[in-house]
SELUM-748298 format. One record per residue: residue number from 1; x, y, z of N, C-alpha, C in turn. Coordinates in steps of 0.05 Angstrom, whole numbers, plus 5000, padded with zeros to 4 digits. Layout:
<pts>
pos, nu, nv, nw, cau, cav, caw, cu, cv, cw
NUM, X, Y, Z, X, Y, Z, X, Y, Z
...
</pts>
This chain:
<pts>
pos, nu, nv, nw, cau, cav, caw, cu, cv, cw
1, 5249, 5211, 4857, 5271, 5204, 4874, 5282, 5174, 4867
2, 5266, 5161, 4855, 5271, 5135, 4848, 5287, 5135, 4821
3, 5309, 5125, 4825, 5331, 5124, 4800, 5330, 5099, 4782
4, 5315, 5082, 4786, 5315, 5055, 4774, 5304, 5057, 4747
5, 5319, 5041, 4728, 5309, 5041, 4705, 5282, 5030, 4700
6, 5268, 5035, 4677, 5239, 5023, 4677, 5236, 4994, 4665
7, 5257, 4981, 4664, 5254, 4955, 4649, 5236, 4937, 4665
8, 5232, 4939, 4688, 5212, 4920, 4703, 5185, 4920, 4694
9, 5180, 4945, 4685, 5150, 4953, 4677, 5148, 4944, 4649
10, 5169, 4940, 4630, 5165, 4938, 4602, 5177, 4911, 4590
11, 5176, 4890, 4608, 5187, 4866, 4601, 5163, 4855, 4583
12, 5171, 4841, 4562, 5150, 4826, 4547, 5127, 4810, 4564
13, 5105, 4811, 4559, 5083, 4794, 4575, 5089, 4768, 4571
14, 5085, 4748, 4591, 5086, 4721, 4592, 5062, 4714, 4604
15, 5056, 4687, 4601, 5031, 4676, 4612, 5028, 4681, 4642
16, 5006, 4692, 4649, 5001, 4700, 4677, 4992, 4675, 4694
17, 5004, 4673, 4714, 5001, 4653, 4732, 4984, 4659, 4756
18, 4961, 4665, 4752, 4941, 4668, 4774, 4921, 4646, 4772
19, 4907, 4647, 4795, 4886, 4627, 4799, 4863, 4642, 4784
20, 4849, 4622, 4770, 4823, 4628, 4755, 4805, 4638, 4777
21, 4793, 4660, 4768, 4773, 4672, 4790, 4743, 4671, 4776
22, 4727, 4661, 4795, 4700, 4653, 4786, 4685, 4675, 4798
23, 4673, 4692, 4785, 4658, 4716, 4794, 4628, 4711, 4788
24, 4617, 4693, 4798, 4589, 4691, 4794, 4583, 4671, 4769
25, 4601, 4666, 4753, 4597, 4651, 4727, 4615, 4626, 4727
26, 4603, 4602, 4719, 4616, 4579, 4716, 4640, 4581, 4696
27, 4663, 4568, 4698, 4683, 4565, 4679, 4679, 4553, 4655
28, 4656, 4536, 4655, 4645, 4524, 4630, 4618, 4525, 4625
29, 4605, 4529, 4604, 4578, 4526, 4601, 4570, 4495, 4597
30, 4547, 4491, 4596, 4534, 4463, 4595, 4546, 4453, 4567
31, 4543, 4466, 4546, 4554, 4454, 4519, 4584, 4451, 4521
32, 4600, 4467, 4532, 4630, 4460, 4537, 4638, 4438, 4553
33, 4618, 4433, 4573, 4621, 4409, 4589, 4617, 4387, 4573
34, 4598, 4387, 4556, 4590, 4361, 4544, 4607, 4356, 4520
35, 4626, 4377, 4510, 4642, 4368, 4487, 4669, 4367, 4497
36, 4675, 4376, 4519, 4701, 4376, 4532, 4718, 4348, 4528
37, 4745, 4353, 4518, 4765, 4329, 4517, 4784, 4337, 4544
38, 4779, 4325, 4563, 4791, 4327, 4593, 4824, 4327, 4590
39, 4832, 4310, 4571, 4860, 4307, 4568, 4871, 4335, 4554
40, 4854, 4341, 4534, 4868, 4366, 4523, 4862, 4390, 4536
41, 4839, 4389, 4557, 4836, 4413, 4571, 4857, 4415, 4591
42, 4869, 4393, 4603, 4886, 4394, 4624, 4915, 4401, 4611
43, 4920, 4394, 4583, 4942, 4401, 4569, 4945, 4431, 4564
44, 4921, 4444, 4556, 4915, 4471, 4553, 4927, 4487, 4580
45, 4912, 4479, 4602, 4917, 4491, 4624, 4945, 4489, 4632
46, 4958, 4466, 4630, 4985, 4461, 4637, 5005, 4481, 4621
47, 4999, 4480, 4596, 5017, 4497, 4579, 5014, 4529, 4587
48, 4991, 4535, 4599, 4985, 4563, 4604, 4987, 4568, 4636
49, 5004, 4552, 4651, 5009, 4552, 4675, 4992, 4556, 4697
50, 4967, 4544, 4690, 4943, 4548, 4710, 4945, 4528, 4733
51, 4938, 4538, 4756, 4939, 4524, 4781, 4920, 4497, 4781
52, 4928, 4479, 4798, 4912, 4451, 4795, 4886, 4457, 4808
53, 4881, 4476, 4825, 4856, 4480, 4835, 4832, 4486, 4816
54, 4844, 4495, 4790, 4824, 4501, 4771, 4804, 4473, 4762
55, 4816, 4450, 4769, 4803, 4430, 4761, 4776, 4426, 4777
56, 4780, 4437, 4803, 4751, 4431, 4825, 4732, 4450, 4809
57, 4740, 4473, 4797, 4720, 4492, 4786, 4706, 4476, 4762
58, 4721, 4459, 4748, 4706, 4442, 4725, 4689, 4430, 4733
59, 4696, 4417, 4754, 4678, 4393, 4771, 4653, 4407, 4780
60, 4653, 4430, 4792, 4631, 4444, 4802, 4613, 4453, 4777
61, 4624, 4456, 4758, 4608, 4470, 4734, 4595, 4446, 4716
62, 4611, 4420, 4718, 4606, 4403, 4698, 4592, 4377, 4708
63, 4597, 4371, 4732, 4589, 4342, 4745, 4559, 4338, 4742
64, 4544, 4357, 4739, 4512, 4355, 4734, 4505, 4346, 4708
65, 4525, 4347, 4687, 4521, 4343, 4658, 4537, 4318, 4654
66, 4558, 4317, 4657, 4581, 4297, 4653, 4596, 4286, 4671
67, 4613, 4261, 4664, 4632, 4253, 4682, 4659, 4270, 4678
68, 4671, 4284, 4697, 4695, 4296, 4694, 4719, 4279, 4699
69, 4735, 4270, 4680, 4754, 4253, 4681, 4781, 4264, 4690
70, 4782, 4262, 4721, 4805, 4274, 4733, 4832, 4257, 4723
71, 4829, 4233, 4719, 4856, 4221, 4711, 4870, 4234, 4684
72, 4846, 4234, 4660, 4856, 4246, 4636, 4866, 4273, 4637
73, 4849, 4291, 4656, 4858, 4315, 4657, 4883, 4322, 4667
74, 4890, 4308, 4688, 4917, 4310, 4701, 4941, 4300, 4683
75, 4933, 4280, 4670, 4957, 4270, 4652, 4959, 4294, 4634
76, 4940, 4300, 4622, 4945, 4327, 4600, 4960, 4349, 4616
77, 4950, 4355, 4639, 4963, 4376, 4653, 4994, 4371, 4654
78, 4999, 4346, 4663, 5029, 4342, 4670, 5042, 4344, 4640
79, 5033, 4335, 4619, 5048, 4339, 4594, 5050, 4368, 4591
80, 5029, 4386, 4595, 5029, 4415, 4588, 5048, 4430, 4607
81, 5049, 4419, 4632, 5068, 4432, 4651, 5096, 4431, 4645
82, 5102, 4407, 4631, 5131, 4400, 4622, 5138, 4422, 4601
83, 5121, 4429, 4587, 5122, 4451, 4563, 5124, 4478, 4581
84, 5108, 4483, 4597, 5107, 4509, 4609, 5132, 4516, 4625
85, 5141, 4494, 4640, 5161, 4499, 4660, 5191, 4495, 4648
86, 5194, 4510, 4627, 5220, 4516, 4614, 5233, 4538, 4632
87, 5261, 4531, 4639, 5273, 4545, 4655, 5280, 4573, 4642
88, 5282, 4573, 4616, 5289, 4595, 4600, 5267, 4620, 4606
89, 5243, 4616, 4613, 5227, 4633, 4622, 5225, 4643, 4650
90, 5234, 4627, 4666, 5234, 4627, 4695, 5242, 4656, 4708
91, 5265, 4663, 4699, 5279, 4687, 4711, 5258, 4715, 4702
92, 5250, 4714, 4679, 5234, 4738, 4669, 5206, 4737, 4683
93, 5198, 4714, 4689, 5171, 4710, 4707, 5175, 4727, 4730
94, 5201, 4714, 4747, 5205, 4726, 4776, 5207, 4758, 4773
95, 5222, 4765, 4749, 5229, 4793, 4749, 5204, 4813, 4747
96, 5183, 4801, 4734, 5162, 4818, 4731, 5141, 4813, 4750
97, 5147, 4798, 4774, 5130, 4795, 4797, 5109, 4773, 4789
98, 5108, 4759, 4773, 5084, 4740, 4769, 5085, 4720, 4792
99, 5056, 4711, 4798, 5057, 4691, 4820, 5061, 4666, 4805
100, 5078, 4645, 4824, 5085, 4622, 4815, 5066, 4603, 4829
101, 5047, 4589, 4815, 5030, 4570, 4825, 5045, 4541, 4827
102, 5026, 4521, 4831, 5039, 4492, 4838, 5046, 4481, 4807
103, 5043, 4493, 4784, 5045, 4481, 4759, 5071, 4468, 4756
104, 5094, 4477, 4769, 5119, 4459, 4759, 5123, 4436, 4780
105, 5107, 4434, 4803, 5111, 4412, 4822, 5115, 4386, 4808
106, 5136, 4374, 4812, 5139, 4347, 4800, 5149, 4344, 4772
107, 5154, 4367, 4760, 5164, 4364, 4731, 5192, 4362, 4728
108, 5203, 4355, 4708, 5232, 4347, 4703, 5249, 4373, 4710
109, 5242, 4399, 4707, 5257, 4419, 4711, 5249, 4437, 4737
110, 5234, 4425, 4753, 5222, 4437, 4774, 5243, 4456, 4790
111, 5266, 4440, 4799, 5281, 4455, 4819, 5298, 4477, 4800
112, 5309, 4474, 4779, 5319, 4496, 4762, 5302, 4517, 4758
113, 5276, 4511, 4750, 5254, 4532, 4742, 5253, 4549, 4766
114, 5249, 4531, 4789, 5242, 4550, 4816, 5265, 4570, 4824
115, 5289, 4556, 4819, 5314, 4571, 4828, 5318, 4599, 4806
116, 5314, 4594, 4784, 5315, 4617, 4766, 5289, 4640, 4771
117, 5268, 4628, 4777, 5246, 4645, 4784, 5252, 4660, 4808
118, 5262, 4650, 4830, 5270, 4660, 4853, 5289, 4684, 4851
119, 5305, 4676, 4835, 5329, 4700, 4829, 5316, 4722, 4816
120, 5297, 4718, 4795, 5283, 4741, 4782, 5265, 4755, 4803
121, 5251, 4739, 4821, 5232, 4753, 4838, 5251, 4767, 4862
122, 5277, 4762, 4867, 5292, 4775, 4889, 5296, 4801, 4874
123, 5303, 4809, 4848, 5306, 4829, 4841, 5280, 4848, 4839
124, 5259, 4833, 4831, 5233, 4848, 4829, 5224, 4859, 4858
125, 5228, 4843, 4879, 5220, 4850, 4908, 5242, 4870, 4917
126, 5271, 4872, 4909, 5284, 4891, 4921, 5273, 4919, 4905
127, 5269, 4919, 4880, 5256, 4944, 4870, 5231, 4954, 4886
128, 5216, 4936, 4893, 5189, 4941, 4910, 5195, 4954, 4934
129, 5217, 4941, 4946, 5226, 4951, 4973, 5234, 4981, 4971
130, 5253, 4987, 4951, 5259, 5013, 4944, 5238, 5034, 4940
131, 5217, 5023, 4931, 5191, 5044, 4924, 5180, 5046, 4950
132, 5179, 5025, 4970, 5169, 5031, 4997, 5184, 5050, 5013
133, 5209, 5051, 5008, 5229, 5071, 5022, 5225, 5097, 5014
134, 5221, 5097, 4985, 5213, 5126, 4971, 5186, 5137, 4984
135, 5166, 5118, 4984, 5140, 5125, 4996, 5142, 5139, 5024
136, 5160, 5126, 5041, 5162, 5136, 5067, 5177, 5163, 5067
137, 5199, 5166, 5053, 5214, 5189, 5047, 5196, 5210, 5039
138, 5178, 5205, 5021, 5163, 5226, 5010, 5141, 5239, 5032
139, 5134, 5215, 5048, 5111, 5222, 5069, 5126, 5240, 5086
140, 5147, 5231, 5101, 5162, 5250, 5118, 5170, 5275, 5106
141, 5176, 5277, 5081, 5184, 5301, 5072, 5158, 5321, 5071
142, 5137, 5310, 5067, 5113, 5326, 5068, 5108, 5339, 5092
143, 5113, 5321, 5116, 5108, 5329, 5141, 5127, 5354, 5149
144, 5155, 5349, 5142, 5173, 5369, 5149, 5165, 5396, 5133
145, 5157, 5393, 5106, 5152, 5419, 5094, 5124, 5432, 5099
146, 5108, 5418, 5113, 5083, 5427, 5117, 5081, 5454, 5140
147, 5101, 5456, 5157, 5101, 5471, 5178, 5084, 5466, 5200
148, 5071, 5440, 5199, 5054, 5434, 5221, 5069, 5419, 5246
149, 5094, 5416, 5240, 5112, 5403, 5260, 5136, 5417, 5267
150, 5141, 5416, 5292, 5166, 5432, 5306, 5175, 5421, 5329
151, 5196, 5431, 5341, 5205, 5421, 5366, 5218, 5394, 5363
152, 5211, 5377, 5382, 5222, 5352, 5381, 5216, 5333, 5361
153, 5189, 5334, 5353, 5181, 5314, 5336, 5192, 5322, 5306
154, 5192, 5346, 5302, 5209, 5354, 5276, 5234, 5347, 5270
155, 5251, 5347, 5297, 5277, 5336, 5294, 5280, 5309, 5296
156, 5260, 5293, 5304, 5262, 5265, 5303, 5253, 5257, 5275
157, 5233, 5269, 5264, 5224, 5264, 5235, 5251, 5268, 5219
158, 5265, 5289, 5222, 5287, 5296, 5206, 5307, 5275, 5212
159, 5312, 5262, 5231, 5332, 5243, 5236, 5323, 5214, 5220
160, 5297, 5211, 5222, 5287, 5189, 5206, 5292, 5190, 5181
161, 5285, 5215, 5167, 5289, 5222, 5138, 5316, 5213, 5131
162, 5338, 5223, 5145, 5367, 5220, 5138, 5374, 5191, 5139
163, 5362, 5176, 5161, 5365, 5145, 5161, 5355, 5132, 5139
164, 5332, 5142, 5128, 5318, 5132, 5105, 5332, 5135, 5080
165, 5345, 5159, 5077, 5364, 5164, 5054, 5384, 5146, 5054
166, 5398, 5143, 5076, 5423, 5123, 5076, 5412, 5096, 5069
167, 5389, 5085, 5078, 5377, 5060, 5072, 5374, 5056, 5044
168, 5362, 5078, 5030, 5355, 5077, 5005, 5381, 5075, 4989
169, 5401, 5088, 4994, 5430, 5086, 4981, 5439, 5055, 4982
170, 5436, 5043, 5004, 5445, 5017, 5007, 5426, 4995, 4992
171, 5398, 5003, 4993, 5382, 4984, 4978, 5384, 4987, 4947
172, 5391, 5012, 4939, 5392, 5013, 4910, 5419, 4999, 4902
173, 5441, 4998, 4920, 5466, 4985, 4916, 5461, 4954, 4910
174, 5443, 4943, 4930, 5441, 4918, 4927, 5420, 4909, 4906
175, 5404, 4927, 4894, 5387, 4927, 4873, 5406, 4921, 4848
176, 5423, 4938, 4846, 5443, 4940, 4822, 5459, 4915, 4823
177, 5468, 4903, 4847, 5484, 4879, 4846, 5462, 4857, 4838
178, 5444, 4855, 4844, 5421, 4833, 4842, 5418, 4835, 4814
179, 5411, 4859, 4800, 5402, 4860, 4775, 5427, 4854, 4756
180, 5449, 4862, 4762, 5473, 4853, 4745, 5480, 4826, 4740
181, 5476, 4815, 4764, 5482, 4786, 4768, 5456, 4767, 4763
182, 5435, 4779, 4756, 5411, 4766, 4749, 5402, 4746, 4777
183, 5405, 4762, 4798, 5396, 4749, 4821, 5416, 4730, 4835
184, 5438, 4728, 4823, 5460, 4708, 4836, 5474, 4720, 4858
185, 5472, 4744, 4865, 5488, 4757, 4884, 5483, 4749, 4914
186, 5498, 4753, 4930, 5501, 4738, 4956, 5476, 4755, 4971
187, 5474, 4745, 4997, 5446, 4751, 5010, 5450, 4783, 5012
188, 5424, 4794, 5011, 5420, 4823, 5014, 5399, 4828, 5039
189, 5399, 4851, 5048, 5384, 4860, 5072, 5358, 4860, 5067
190, 5342, 4856, 5089, 5312, 4861, 5089, 5309, 4887, 5094
191, 5301, 4903, 5076, 5298, 4932, 5082, 5270, 4939, 5090
192, 5253, 4922, 5090, 5224, 4927, 5106, 5232, 4922, 5131
193, 5247, 4906, 5140, 5254, 4905, 5173, 5270, 4926, 5177
194, 5290, 4934, 5162, 5308, 4957, 5167, 5288, 4984, 5171
195, 5271, 4985, 5157, 5256, 5010, 5156, 5244, 5014, 5184
196, 5234, 4993, 5198, 5221, 4993, 5227, 5244, 4997, 5243
197, 5268, 4999, 5239, 5292, 5004, 5255, 5300, 5033, 5254
198, 5283, 5049, 5238, 5293, 5077, 5241, 5291, 5089, 5267
199, 5310, 5108, 5274, 5316, 5119, 5305, 5291, 5125, 5316
200, 5270, 5139, 5303, 5243, 5150, 5319, 5222, 5139, 5303
201, 5218, 5109, 5299, 5198, 5098, 5287, 5168, 5108, 5296
202, 5169, 5112, 5324, 5143, 5119, 5334, 5138, 5150, 5328
203, 5156, 5169, 5323, 5146, 5191, 5312, 5137, 5194, 5284
204, 5149, 5172, 5269, 5141, 5166, 5241, 5112, 5159, 5239
205, 5106, 5141, 5254, 5079, 5127, 5255, 5060, 5148, 5270
206, 5068, 5159, 5287, 5052, 5180, 5306, 5048, 5204, 5289
207, 5063, 5210, 5268, 5061, 5236, 5256, 5036, 5236, 5238
208, 5030, 5213, 5230, 5001, 5215, 5216, 4976, 5217, 5232
209, 4977, 5209, 5258, 4957, 5216, 5274, 4958, 5246, 5284
210, 4979, 5256, 5290, 4985, 5283, 5293, 4974, 5302, 5271
211, 4979, 5294, 5246, 4968, 5308, 5225, 4939, 5308, 5222
212, 4925, 5284, 5228, 4898, 5280, 5228, 4884, 5300, 5249
213, 4898, 5296, 5273, 4887, 5314, 5296, 4891, 5346, 5290
214, 4913, 5353, 5278, 4913, 5380, 5272, 4896, 5389, 5250
215, 4887, 5369, 5232, 4870, 5378, 5213, 4840, 5384, 5227
216, 4833, 5366, 5245, 4807, 5366, 5262, 4812, 5395, 5278
217, 4835, 5401, 5286, 4836, 5425, 5305, 4828, 5452, 5283
218, 4846, 5447, 5261, 4837, 5470, 5245, 4811, 5474, 5234
219, 4799, 5454, 5232, 4773, 5455, 5223, 4754, 5469, 5246
220, 4762, 5459, 5270, 4748, 5472, 5292, 4756, 5504, 5292
221, 4778, 5509, 5290, 4785, 5540, 5284, 4769, 5550, 5262
222, 4764, 5539, 5239, 4749, 5551, 5219, 4719, 5554, 5226
223, 4708, 5536, 5242, 4682, 5538, 5252, 4679, 5560, 5270
224, 4701, 5565, 5288, 4700, 5587, 5308, 4699, 5612, 5294
225, 4719, 5615, 5272, 4723, 5639, 5258, 4695, 5646, 5241
226, 4680, 5623, 5229, 4658, 5630, 5217, 4635, 5637, 5237
227, 4636, 5632, 5260, 4616, 5641, 5281, 4622, 5668, 5287
228, 4648, 5674, 5291, 4653, 5705, 5295, 4646, 5722, 5275
229, 4652, 5712, 5248, 4641, 5733, 5227, 4610, 5733, 5227
230, 4595, 5710, 5233, 4568, 5712, 5233, 4560, 5731, 5255
231, 4570, 5729, 5280, 4561, 5748, 5300, 4571, 5777, 5293
232, 4592, 5782, 5281, 4602, 5809, 5275, 4582, 5822, 5255
233, 4571, 5806, 5236, 4553, 5817, 5217, 4524, 5824, 5235
234, 4518, 5810, 5251, 4496, 5813, 5268, 4499, 5837, 5284
235, 4521, 5843, 5295, 4528, 5868, 5308, 4524, 5892, 5287
236, 4532, 5889, 5265, 4532, 5912, 5247, 4504, 5917, 5239
237, 4489, 5897, 5240, 4459, 5906, 5226, 4440, 5913, 5251
238, 4445, 5902, 5279, 4425, 5910, 5298, 4425, 5938, 5304
239, 4401, 5950, 5312, 4397, 5974, 5321, 4390, 5977, 5352
240, 4393, 5952, 5360, 4384, 5949, 5392, 4410, 5951, 5406
241, 4414, 5966, 5426, 4437, 5966, 5443, 4442, 5940, 5460
242, 4417, 5931, 5470, 4420, 5903, 5482, 4428, 5884, 5467
243, 4418, 5883, 5441, 4424, 5861, 5424, 4455, 5863, 5415
244, 4463, 5890, 5412, 4492, 5892, 5403, 4509, 5881, 5429
245, 4504, 5890, 5452, 4520, 5879, 5474, 4519, 5851, 5475
246, 4496, 5838, 5471, 4494, 5808, 5474, 4513, 5797, 5449
247, 4512, 5807, 5427, 4531, 5795, 5402, 4558, 5801, 5409
248, 4562, 5822, 5420, 4592, 5830, 5428, 4602, 5810, 5448
249, 4585, 5800, 5470, 4596, 5782, 5489, 4601, 5757, 5475
250, 4583, 5750, 5454, 4587, 5722, 5439, 4614, 5723, 5425
251, 4619, 5747, 5409, 4641, 5751, 5397, 4666, 5748, 5412
252, 4668, 5761, 5437, 4691, 5765, 5454, 4695, 5735, 5463
253, 4673, 5721, 5472, 4675, 5692, 5477, 4688, 5675, 5456
254, 4679, 5678, 5434, 4690, 5657, 5411, 4719, 5669, 5405
255, 4727, 5694, 5407, 4754, 5702, 5405, 4772, 5690, 5427
256, 4760, 5686, 5449, 4774, 5678, 5473, 4780, 5648, 5469
257, 4760, 5635, 5456, 4763, 5605, 5452, 4784, 5599, 5424
258, 4781, 5620, 5408, 4801, 5616, 5390, 4831, 5618, 5401
259, 4831, 5638, 5416, 4860, 5638, 5426, 4870, 5616, 5442
260, 4849, 5605, 5459, 4855, 5582, 5475, 4865, 5557, 5460
261, 4849, 5554, 5438, 4853, 5532, 5421, 4880, 5535, 5407
262, 4886, 5560, 5398, 4913, 5563, 5388, 4936, 5558, 5404
263, 4932, 5569, 5427, 4954, 5561, 5450, 4958, 5532, 5457
264, 4934, 5517, 5458, 4935, 5492, 5461, 4949, 5476, 5441
265, 4946, 5483, 5416, 4958, 5472, 5391, 4991, 5479, 5391
266, 4994, 5503, 5397, 5024, 5510, 5399, 5039, 5494, 5424
267, 5027, 5492, 5446, 5038, 5477, 5466, 5043, 5451, 5460
268, 5024, 5438, 5446, 5027, 5410, 5435, 5048, 5406, 5418
269, 5053, 5427, 5399, 5074, 5421, 5374, 5102, 5426, 5388
270, 5102, 5442, 5408, 5127, 5449, 5419, 5137, 5431, 5442
271, 5117, 5415, 5449, 5123, 5397, 5473, 5148, 5380, 5463
272, 5164, 5372, 5488, 5188, 5359, 5480, 5180, 5324, 5482
273, 5154, 5319, 5489, 5145, 5295, 5492, 5115, 5294, 5483
274, 5109, 5299, 5455, 5081, 5301, 5448, 5066, 5280, 5455
275, 5043, 5281, 5461, 5020, 5254, 5460, 5008, 5252, 5435
276, 5015, 5234, 5418, 5009, 5228, 5391, 4980, 5230, 5388
277, 4963, 5217, 5407, 4939, 5208, 5405, 4919, 5228, 5421
278, 4928, 5252, 5420, 4915, 5276, 5433, 4897, 5289, 5415
279, 4869, 5295, 5423, 4851, 5307, 5405, 4846, 5336, 5414
280, 4834, 5353, 5398, 4832, 5381, 5405, 4804, 5387, 5401
281, 4791, 5403, 5416, 4763, 5408, 5415, 4762, 5443, 5430
282, 4739, 5455, 5425, 4737, 5479, 5442, 4710, 5477, 5451
283, 4700, 5499, 5467, 4671, 5501, 5480, 4659, 5525, 5466
284, 4662, 5525, 5441, 4653, 5548, 5429, 4619, 5548, 5433
285, 4607, 5528, 5434, 4579, 5526, 5439, 4567, 5543, 5463
286, 4589, 5545, 5483, 4578, 5561, 5507, 4571, 5584, 5503
287, 4588, 5599, 5480, 4586, 5628, 5473, 4562, 5636, 5465
288, 4543, 5616, 5456, 4519, 5623, 5441, 4495, 5618, 5461
289, 4502, 5612, 5487, 4480, 5611, 5504, 4472, 5635, 5518
</pts>
């Protein structure tokens, strides 16, 4: 259902702007701490777009061995940041959804870099919103095709589906305007908020619970049918008339529970005002007493 071109997923990789993760190991070994040139380390981190918080990890790893020169590190990082924060790369970074750290704060091109990054990110986020609409459409389509929904809730889900189809058309139009203008287009709608305005949003969110409840009800029906088959086999095997009558009463009781549960499910699905958080159960255990 998504008609977007795949360029967003095939852009050349650029430096990843994520915080360094420490997963139980220090960012530097003792030997690396002792030989570190803190100006050069700052410059390397700056040219790679690393967050300033990385310095605190160096302090934690190295302070027991050497003096960690904050001043030298941040002078180097500032020089490296000037190299990294080249506006020519900013749009593609935003377009691929990379996280923007504090690396460009206070740099010569900070404002232009951020402006171009945000243009690219606007295109990226619009594509993401379209995918979210597609996910909702696919979910509702699954409900409508399942045969588990009918009556009022089916009609309401159908209305929500039509609403989302129109919303997706508008979102794709906004995406194309943004993409063709490299993010310079006028203000576009917030489609995440628009999704919550679908005419029967409660039916959409409640349908998930209905589906779960119906699954549990069908599992209970399966258990009843299993018990019916088990008792029927006992009836076939026994040679005692009294046992036969006992098993027959059990089977008749179980069949009655099966019919009652099916009627309960049907009334629930045909209701003009279904209780979404309703659960289903049977009293099949009484049949075995």
